[in-house]
N, C-alpha and C positions, 0 to 999 in steps of 0.2 A: 473325457475332457476335450474339444478342439483345442488344439494347441493355434497360438497365433505365430505365422510360422515367419523366419528372418528373411527380409527380403530388401533389395533395395529402393529406396524411395524411387529414385529416378537416375536419368541422365542428365544431372545439372550441375550448375559448380556450386561451390559450397556455401555462395553467398545467396544464391538463386534459393537453396538447400532451406539456409539457414532462415530464411526470411520467410518459408512456407511453412515450418515449425514452427517459427514464432508470431504470425501477423494473425490469428488467434487468438493467443494469450496478450498480446499487443490490442487489439480489438478490443479484448473484455476490460483493461485497467483503463481504455480513453473512454470506454464507456462508461463505466463510474467516474472519471473525471468529467465528461459532458453531466451527468446527472448529478454531480456536488456543483457544478460550475449553473446549470438550470435549476437546481434547488436556491442557491446563495441567491442568483438575478430574482427568482421570484418573490422570494425574505426582502431584499431591498426594497420590492416595489410596495410594503405594507405599510409605508409611512416615512417621515419625514426622520423621527430618531433616528441617531445613529447607531443605537443599539442591534438591533434587528441579526446583521448578517456575524457582527462578532456575538450576536448570545449564538446562535446556529454554530460559528465554528468552535467557538469554547467549549458547548455542551459536545460535539460530534467528536472532536478531540479529547473529552475527558471519558468519552466512550472508547476513544481507539485504545486510552494508555491499560485500559481494563482489561480490551481485548487482545494488545500485542504480546504479552507475554504468551498465550495460546496459541497466538497468531505465528511467532517467529520457531515456537517449538514443536509445530506440525509443520511444517514448510520443509522439514527435513523427510517427514512420508514421502514425497516426491523424489527424494534421494533414492532412498531404499525403492520406490517400486520401479523407479527406472534402471538400478544396476541388477536388480533381482531379474528384469524384463532382459536388459543388456547381458547377463550371467545366462539365459536360456531358465531363467526361472521363473515362468511367467502365474507359474499355481500360486504362488506367495502374495502378488501383487493385492488382491484382494482381502486379504487378512490385515494389511499396513491402511487401505483404505477405510474399514470394520474399524480399526484402532483410534482412526480419527474421530470418527461417529462416536465411540464411548467416552473419549477422552470429552468431549464437546459438553456431552451431559453431564459428566462430572465437573466441568468448569463453572459451569453456568450460574451454580448458587454463590461461585464467586462474584458474579456479575450482580447477583442480587442486591449482595451485603456493599458491594461499590454504588449501589443504586441508592442505598439506606444513607452513605456517608455524601452525599454530593451538597447538601447544604452547609452539610462543618466544612467541607475542602474549599467552596467557593466562598464562603465567609469567611477562612482563612486568607484565600486572597485577597482581599479587602474590598469585593464586589457586593453592593448593594441595590436596592430598587426595582427599576423591571430590566433591566440586565440579569442583577442577578436572581430575578423568580422567573426570565424566559429560557435562560441558559440551564438550571436546574432540574426543568421541566423536561427541556426538551433532552438534557444526557438521562435522567430517569428513563423516560422512554425508548430509549434506544437499549439502555440496559437490560431493561424488562425484555425486550421481546428479541433481545440478540440471541436467546437457543436456537434458532432457526439459523442466524447468520453461523453460531458455533459449530452445529452440526453438517452443514453442507459445506464446511473449511475441510475436512475428512476427503468427504468423495469428492473436493474438487484439484486437491494433490493427487488423489490418484487420477485424475484425469489428464494432468500434466504429465506423471511419473510415466504415463501408458503413450503419452505423443498426442493426446487426442482432445485437446483444449478444446475444440470446436463445441463441444456439449458444453462447456464452462462458459462459453462465449453466449452464447447460443441461452443458456438460464439466467446470466448478466444482464442480456440487451431484454430480454422480457420483462425480466424484475425491474430494470431502471423505466422502461417505458409504463409501466404497474405505479411505479413510484411517480412518475411527472403528473400522471394523469389525476391520481389520489392526491398527491400535493395542491395541485390548482382547483382542486372540490376543496377540502381541506384548510389552506393558507386561506383562502377568498371565501369560502362558503358559496350556496348556493343558496338564494335570498326563497324564505318559505320552505326549505326541506335541510338543508344541510346549516349550522353558522360557523362564521367564520374564527378557523382557530389560530389563527398566525404563526408563528411560528413554532408550538405546539403542531400544527396540522404536518409539520414536513416531517418531524418525526414520527407521526403514525405512517402517511405515507413511506418512508424509508422501508418500516417494517413490516408493511405487505409487498413491498421489491424486495425483502429478504423471503417470505412466505413463499413466492412464486419460483424464486430461485431453487430453493429446496426442493418444491414439488417434482420440477424438471430436471434438475440432477437425480432423487431418488428413481422416478421413471428411468431413466436409460441406467442407472448402476444396477437397478434390480430386474431391467429388461433380458428379452430372453439371449442376445446377442451377445450381451457382453458374460451373462452366465454361461454361456455355451462355451466360452471361453478361458473365463475363469473362477466359474463358479462362485459368481459375488453371493449368490443367497444361502450357500453353505458356508460361507466365510465368516456369519455373524457374532461367532462366539468370543468374548474375551479373551485373549490369549496375551496374558501377564508378559511372557517372554519378550512379542511385538512391544507393549508396552513398555520395557526398558528400554527397547534399542530405541525409541523414539525419544523418551526422556534423557535417556544417557548422551545422544549425539544431538538433540534439539535445544537441552537447557542452554547453553550458549547463545544461540541464537531466539532463544524466548529471552532471554536476560539484554544480550542486545536490542531487542525491537521495542521493548517494555523500556528500557532506560531513556533508550532512545529518543521516543514517545513521550517519554514524561517528560525529560528536558525541553522538546521544542513546545511541549504545554504550558511548561512554565514560561516560555519564554512568549506566546502569543496571549497567555491568560492573565499573566502578570507582569514580565518586564517590559512587554512594547507598551502597556499602558502606563507604567510607572516611569519609561522614559520619555511619553509625552507629557504628564505632568512635569517631571522634571526638568523638561526643554523650556515649558510656558513658563515654570519659577525662573527658571537662567534669565528669559526673556523680559523680568520684571510683573508680569501678570500676580496679579492679588485676590483676585475672586475667587471664592474655589470653587463657584459654579463655573466659571470660563477653566479654572484648572480641570475640574473633573470631567467637562465636554472635550477638548481637548485629549484625555486620556482613551478617552472612548474612538473617539474619534481615529487616534493615532492604532487603536486595537482595531478599529474596523479597517483603515487601510491597509495594514498586514494583512488580514485576512481574504481583503480582495486581492492585492499581490499575490497570493497562497495560492488563487486557483487558477491561475495564470501559471503560478510556480507547477504546480502539478499535472499541466496541463503536457510540461517538457519532461519531468521525471516519472509521471505513471507508468506510458505509456515505456518509458526504457525497465522499468521495475517488470512491463510483460515481456520486454525480451530476455530480461534477467532469468524472471522464472523459465523461459524458453531454455536459455543459457545451461540454468540448473538439470534440465532434465537431457541435453544433449551432453554434457560432460560427465555426471552420471551414469549414462548408458556408455561413453565412452572406457569410462573406466571400470565398469563391470565388464567388460569385454576383453578388459585388460590393455586397452592403449593410452594413455598418458601426453602420448605424442600428439597423437587425433583430439583429444579434450582441451589440451593447449592451443593447438589450430581452430579451432572454434571457439574457444575463449575471447581469443585474440580480435577472429575477427567479430565477433559481438561488440568489442570496446571500441571498431571501428566504427560501424553502425550509430551506436548510439553518440560518440564523438560528433558524426555527422548531424544527426538528429540535434543534438543539445546546443549547438555550435548554431545551428540554425534556429532557435528558441534564444539564445544570448542576444541573437543580432534582431530581431522581433520584439525582444523585452525591452531596449535602446533604444529602439524606431520607434515604436507607436507606443510609446507606454500612456502617453496622455490620452488617447483613445481609446486606449484600454482601459485604464480606470474608468474613463465617465461612464463609461456602462453599467457599471454600479452604482452607481448615484442616481439618489431619487432625485425627479426631477421638480418635486418642492422643498428639495435640500434646499438652503439659504447660501447666498453668497460666499460667505463663510466657511460654510462648511463646506461645499463645493470643492474653493480653493485649498481649502487644508486638505482634504482627500486626496486630492490632483498632485500635490505638492510631493507631499509625506510620500503616496504610491508610487509617484514616479522616481522618487529616489531607491524608495524600496525596489521596484524593479531594474534599477543598475545595476544596487548591489548582488540582487538574484541574479543577473547576467554573467558576474564577474567570476561565478560558482559554478557556472554549468558543467565545465570540461571536470574538475574534479568531482562533482555529482555523478558525471557518465562514468567515471574509473570506477568509485566506489561501487555502486549500485552492479555492476554487470561484473566486477572479480568478486565481489562479496559473493554476488550467485555462484561463478562457476567455484570457488573455493568450498560453499555448500553443494554443492553437486558432486566433489570429491571427497567430502567429508570432514573438511578442514572449517571447523565451526569454536573452536574454542578459542585462537588466539587473537579472530574477527572481534569476536565478539568482547572480549576484554580491552581490546585495543577501542573498540568503539564507546566503552563504558567510560574510559580514564578521557579522552579527548571529548566527549560530549559534554562531559562535567565539567571538564576546563575550560573548554572556551563557549558554548551555549549557556551553560549556567553562571561560571564563575568571569567569564568575559564580560558577557550580558551585566551584570552586577557592577561588576568594576566601570564599565562605559556608563550606565546610568550614576553611579555613584563620584567618577571622579572626571567623568566628560556630558556632563548635561545639557551643554549648551548643544548637544548633536541628536536630542530627543531619542526616538526610538529608532533613527539609524544605526544608533551607537550598539544595540541588540544585532541589527540586522549584520554589520560587521563580524562580531564576534561569530555568528550562525557561517557566516562565510568562509573565517579563516577556520571552523573547524570542520564541514565540507570541502575546503581544498585539503589538510591535512589528512582525512580521513582516505580520502582518494589516494593518495602520494603512499599514504601508509599499508593501503591494500596491494598497490602497483609495488611494492617491496616485496610483500609478503608473498605474491605466485611468481614474482620471479626468482624467489629464493629457491622453490621447488617441492618444497617437503610435502605440501599437497598428492605429490606424484605416487609416494610408497604408500600411503593409508589404502588398507582394503577392508572394505563393509560387509563383503559375499566371497564363497568360497568358488572358485572358476577354474580347479584343477582337473583337466579331461573334459572343459566342455567342448562339443563337438561344435557350437555354434559360434567358435572362437576363431576369427581368419585376422588374418593381416593385411592391412591397409596401408595407404599414401596420405598425408594427408589432405590431398585433393579431390582422392575417393568419395562417392557418397555415401553418407552416413546409413547406415541399415537401421530401420526401424521396423514394427507388425503391419501389418494392413490398415487401409483407416488411417493410420499414425495419423497423417495430415489431411490428406484431401476426403478420406471415404469415410466421415460422418457429417453430417449438413443438417442444415436445419428441417430440411423433410424426412431425415433417419429418424430423429431424437427415441424413437420411440423404442429404441434399439433392435 
């Protein structure tokens, strides 16, 4: 087998090195954000009714709640791959990539069951009418088509772990381009050829994008170059020991992800509308039709603001994935000091970026919200969307620094193998603040409207960031061992400012022109 030799990335400062490793992953996450932004923008142009963006957001979040257990748990594949490469055992990496594929296939029936439950779940949330029909259909299509998304997750984590995220970036960009063009055709239709499907068309476009992503990843994963280095075509057999590894280390991350996503879904699908309705009633509105429209407009305003929040935190999530891989490699090489140095560097970069986003959210909140307001919306609808959305943007600006701390340090702790404590803390804080605080705001401060739940969410994100800071500074992660390193000839002593070693092509050797593998 051709061994991926270990060599310095280059004579670069740690910041330049980290950005070069993280940039493809950041581009990947930013591409997802851009796709969601364009999807919502297209959906917002369907008509003046306020439910289209909300239906897409609620249905998409329902899909992510179902996906999140799997996504959170399998994120540790990145850790196992990177630590084995760091310990000089790259031959084990492909096996963990295949483990993610098999786990994805096994998880798909769970998604099908969730698809069947969507009408009952949205009914319990009190939704009805066109909003109910659109969000249920959107969620069901994504849930059924999630097989492609599940399978490519394991492969993506493998590429992150071997520091070749450009492959994932290329697959995502091609998938998103497919999604945008398919959406345009399917949402609005082509007269005489394709009927206009509205919100449902956006769901079909997303599934087509998934299919393109998995096609690209599979071609590279099974291609001759990676097969020569990692024997990817021979590692396909299901290995229960690796399944146990992923489940043992990954279940806390999975529990954390599904719990937090579920809490956010409760907030966006229920609390925002309930807060808007409570605010209308507190203001003396008695007409039920007006109360219902106010609830939907508050839900819609929340989702518009969330699209901009995604632009802030999704690139940071990309940086966090890179930090996980870098910390994992450092820990696999027996260098917790170098791991800490790189983690703090990631925190600094995230704080600068998300701080700039916070300033933009405050200064440009009204024009940013106006982008999503349909041109044929009534003056009253437009005024409410801008007022509520602007207040949400200010609340979001307040928690950007806490979000930066939490996202990066959770990634660093995951890279070291510390997943249980962060997961438990996340569960506790999210239920106390997002759900409990949101319900309390609606009940006891109805005059705040849907801003009350957003204030509770801001407290949650800030508290989570400070908790992760305390955990990381405590240093218990430094003593975690996931791989055997004794006698490894690749181990060497470095100083915190030395370039991190990485396999060839880890940063720049894989390009759009070489994805055939």
